[in-house]
C-alpha positions, -999 to +999 in steps of 0.1 A: -882-205-138-848-211-122-839-232-152-845-203-177-822-181-157-794-206-156-798-213-194-795-176-201-765-173-178-748-202-195-756-187-230-741-154-220-710-170-205-705-192-236-711-162-259-686-141-240-661-169-239-665-175-276-660-138-283-629-137-261-614-167-279-622-152-313-607-118-305-577-134-287-570-156-317-572-127-341-551-105-319-522-129-321-526-147-354-548-125-374-539-102-404-532-073-380-521-095-351-489-097-330-472-124-351-478-105-383-464-074-367-433-092-355-428-108-390-432-074-407-409-057-383-381-083-390-386-078-427-384-041-423-351-044-404-337-066-431-348-042-458-332-012-439-299-032-437-301-039-474-308-003-481-278+008-461-255-016-480-270-005-513-264+032-503-228+024-496-224+008-530-241+038-546-217+061-528-188+041-541-201+042-576-208+079-575-172+084-563-159+063-592-180+082-617-167+115-603-132+103-608-140+097-645-150+133-651-126+154-672-114+176-644-104+146-623-092+122-650-055+114-653-050+102-689-018+083-681-034+064-653-064+056-674-042+044-703-021+023-680-051+007-663-068+000-697-037-016-712-032-037-681-068-050-681-069-056-719-034-070-721-022-045-747+011-025-749+022+006-768+051+006-792+075+022-768+066+000-738+091-025-723+073-057-715+088-080-689+075-116-689+077-136-656+070-172-650+042-181-626+043-215-609 
């Protein structure tokens, strides 16, 4: 009779130990575990940083677009910039060529 009690106790201890190991493993390495939480938190921080940089670029682009509106547009500056980029000159322009080394 004493043997049946010790077998039951051993079974209960092994079952509880197995459950503790199972839940402990899944609490750290499972789909909703600690490692997954840390990895997702790091990814979220990286995405927030990228979002901040993209918002800064968006702000710059919105400012540039606002400057191209008719009420802000300076035709002389636009003409000068376009000719400088394209390499064109108007009939009355004086062109000075310089040597680059």
